[in-house]
N, C-alpha and C positions, 0 to 999 in steps of 0.2 A: 289301454285299459282305465276304465274311469275310478278316479281316484278324488275320495271326498277330503277336502280340507278345512280348518278352522283354527282360529287362533287357542293359543292353551289356556285352560282356566284360571281364573285367578289366584293367589296365593293363597285368599281367605279359603277360596272351595277348596282347594287341593288340602288346606290343614283341617278341614272336618272330615275328609275321608277316612275311615281306619286305613292304616298302614299294611296290616297284615290280616285282614279279615278270617283266611282258611287258618290262621295257627292261633287264632284265639282260644278255642277251646283246649288247645294242646296242655299239657301239665307243664308247668317249669322244669327245666332242666340244670343243674349246675353250672354256673360259668368260672371257668378255672383261672386262678391268678396268674397273669402271663410270667413268664420267665424273663430275667433282665435283657435277653438277647430281642426280644419282641418289642420294648417299651422304647416309645418316640415322643418327642416335644410336640406341645402343641402349637399349631402354626401359628407365627405373629410377626413374621418379618414381612417391610415394606412389598417385595416381589410377591410374596402371596397375595398381600391384600390388591396388587395392581390386578393379578390374575383374576383375582375373584371380582373386581370392579367391570372387567371387561366381560366375563361370563354373564354378568347380572345386565349389563349394557344391551346385550343382544338375546337376552330372555334364554338362554341356554342353558340345558341339563347336563350336567358332567358325572361320569362314573365315579367320579373321584370322591364327590360328595354322597351321592346316593348309594353307595355301596360300601360306605365308609370306609374306604383306603386309608392305611396306615401310614401313605407315600404323600398323602396330600400335601402338606408342607414342604418336602424336598423339593418337589414336583414343579407346583406351583410359583414355587419362589425362582425356578428357571423359566416359568412361563410355559411350561408344558401341562396341558389341560386335556384329557380325554374326554371328547364329546359325546354324548348319549343322545340320538338323534329318536324321533318319534314317541317324544313326552316321556315321564318318570313312569310310568304305570303299566306293569307287564301282564301277558295274558297267561302266564306260568306260575308256579307257587313251587318253585324249588326249596327244598329245608336248609338250604346253606347259605342264601341270598337275601339281601336287606334292603333290596329294590322293592316298590311298594309294588302288590296286584290289585287286580281288578280289571274292572272294563274300561279300558284306555280312551281318551278324548280323540275326534278325528284328526289327521294329519294336519300341522302349520304349513301352510303353503310359502311362507316367507322363511323356514328353516333351512333351506339349502344356503341361499344368499347371506342368512346371518351368522351362519357356521363358518362361511367362507370369509367373512369380514373379519371374522374374530380371529382366524385363522392367521390373515394378512397383519391385523393390528399386533398380535402377538410374536408376529414375525418367526414362526416354525417353519424350521427344514423339513421338519418329520410330523406328521399329525395321526393320531390313532382316532377312528370315528367307530365308535360300538352302537348298540341299541338295545332295546327291550325285546321280548318277543312280543310279536302282533300276529298271531293267531286268526286274529279277526279280520286282516285285510286276505284279498284274495292271491296277493304274492308275496305276503310277509314281509312286506315293506321293501321289497329288493330295489322297485323302481326308485322308490327314495332314497334309498343308499346310492343308486346311480347318478340321482341330481347332486345329491353331496359332492361326490367326488367332482363331478363336472362342474360343478361351481368354484370349487377348490381350485380344480384346473385351471380355470380363469381367470382368478382373481390372484392366484400365488402358483404360477405356472413352474417354480422351481422347488414347490414343496411336494415331497414323497407321503404318500398316501397308506396307509395300513389301515383295513377294516377288519373288525371284531364282532362278526355277524352271528345271528341266529342259526337253527340248526334248516330253516324252511321248511318244518316238515310238511310232507303231502301238500306242498307246491310245487308242480310241475314248472319248469323253465325259470325259477326265480335265481338259481344259483349263478345259472348262464348270464342272468341280466347284470348282476354284481360282477361277476368275472369279466365282461365285456366292456364294464366302464374300466378297466385297466387299474385297480389299486395296484400297488408295488409287493404289498403282504397282505396274503388273506388269511386270517386267524379265524381258526374256531375253537372252543376251547370244550375238550372232552369233559374236564372236570374232577371225575373222579372214576375208579373201576367200575367194571360190567357189575359186580356183585351188588353194590352200591347202590344202583340207579333206579331202584324202585322206592327207595329211601331219601335218597339224597337229589335226586332229579327225575322224578316220576312221570315228568310231560315230555319226556326224551327218549331216544332210544340209542343205545352204543354204537351199534353197526351203520345206524342211520348217520350219525355222525361223524364216525370214522370214514364212510362211503363220500361223504360231500365232501371232506378234505381230499380225499383221492381222485373224485371227480373234478376240483377245482383246479388241480395240476393235469389233469387228461386235457380239458378244455383250453388251457393255458400253461405249457408246460416252462415257461420262463419265468412264471409266478412263483414266489417265495410263498410256502404256507407253513403254517405256525397253530401251534395248539397247546395247551395246559391243563394240569393236573394239580388239584390240592392235595397235601396228605395231611394224617391228624383226624380223620374222620371215619376210622377202622378197619381200614386198609392192611394187606400184608403187604410186605418187599416183593414177593413173588406176582401178586398182582400186579403191581407196578411196572415190574420187568415186563411184563406180558404187554401191558400198555406200549411200552415203548418199542416192542416189538411190534404190536399192530400197526403203530405210528409209521416207523420204518417201512414196512411192508406197503404202506398208503404214500410213500414217498415224500412223507412229513419232513421239513429242513430244519425247522426251529422247535425247541420244544422250553417250556416254563413248568417249573416245579416251587409251589410256595404252600406256606402253613397255612391251615385252614385257622380262620378267627371266627369264633361265634359271634353273631350279631346281637341277640337279645335270648332270654331264657327261653322263648318259645322255637329259636330253631334249633336244628340238628345238633347236638352236644359233641363238644371237641373229644377223642377218644384219648389223643396225647399229643405234647408239643415236641415235635421232631428236632433234634437238637443240629445245631449249625454244622456238625462234621459230617453227620448223618448225609446233609445234604449234600457235601462234598464228594462223598461216595456216590451219590444218585446222579451226580454233576459226571463223574469219570463213568460212571457205568455207560450215561447216555451218549457219550464221546464214541466210547468203544463202540457203541451199537451202530454210529453212522450219522448222528446228527450234526448238521453242520454248524449250529447254534444251539447251546444249553445254556439257561440260567436257571440255577436252583439255589433256594437259600429262602430262611424263613420269612423273609420281608417280600420276596419275589413276586411281582404280579405283571399279568398280563402285557401291561402297558409299559411297566416301568421302566427308564431308560431306553424307552424302544428307539428313538432317533439314533443312539450310539450301536444298539445293537445292531439294527439296520446296516449301517456300515460294517459292523464287523461280520455279518450276514453275506453281503455283497463280496466283502475280502475273502470269505472262507468259500465259496462258489468259486471265484475265481483261482484260488489255490487249487482247488478240488478238481476244476477242469484243467490247470496245468501238470496235474499230478498222473491223470488219467491217458 
């Protein structure tokens, strides 16, 4: 398949582009004051600065920065950065997401090698690779994902690789390309409950995402699969329970649940802040439904503590196999 490559645009050119043109006409919604359990300190540590320098040196984009993750200080202090490949501009316009939207630049041919070099310099034992949606590409960027995985394997053979992919909607064969590159964990987030998709995730389809996760396990039964949702968008507890059941029916191993945080007044408003004790209840319920791993807390994000969680996930599968 022919793929067009190009260097990323300059920072000046990127700064001139509106970040969310599709949201500019929307009325402002109130931004609620965060409760104490969601407040984090601004990142200032030497470890954070060191990770930032490596990311800049290799001209990389991270979802940590683009999505405004509240855990960036903690993760970058430990040199855990989640690489976002295929640029910083998404072809979708999800109501919850702070990643830039618009027409992306062509792919950067040096990116797989740059990502692999950064992984090696950071000394990562586990790395998470995610991306923007690239509906403009014939394969949705699947081959680029595979090239990044291959480059990491070559330069850091001991590093385990977790991918957090788009849904590759209407891109036949794309999922097979990514799974056959043998990531250790295949993650695709459902993000929210089906009733909110038209408002929160209008470019996606709930059952297509669910089927993607199921197919990944069918292609490679040894693969760990993972998905996550946000709460506080207006969902009911019953709807969250149904999502859990749907994911277990798709044989998903690992579930993450975190609090939605509204990036700007133009984004989907927060319905409520879910208290920590409610997250504990969701975690207990999810384990009872059969997930091997569950991470549920106000600050839980897909790649937060991913390395430690991967080790626990492997141990959980081993223990489960021993019981069966």
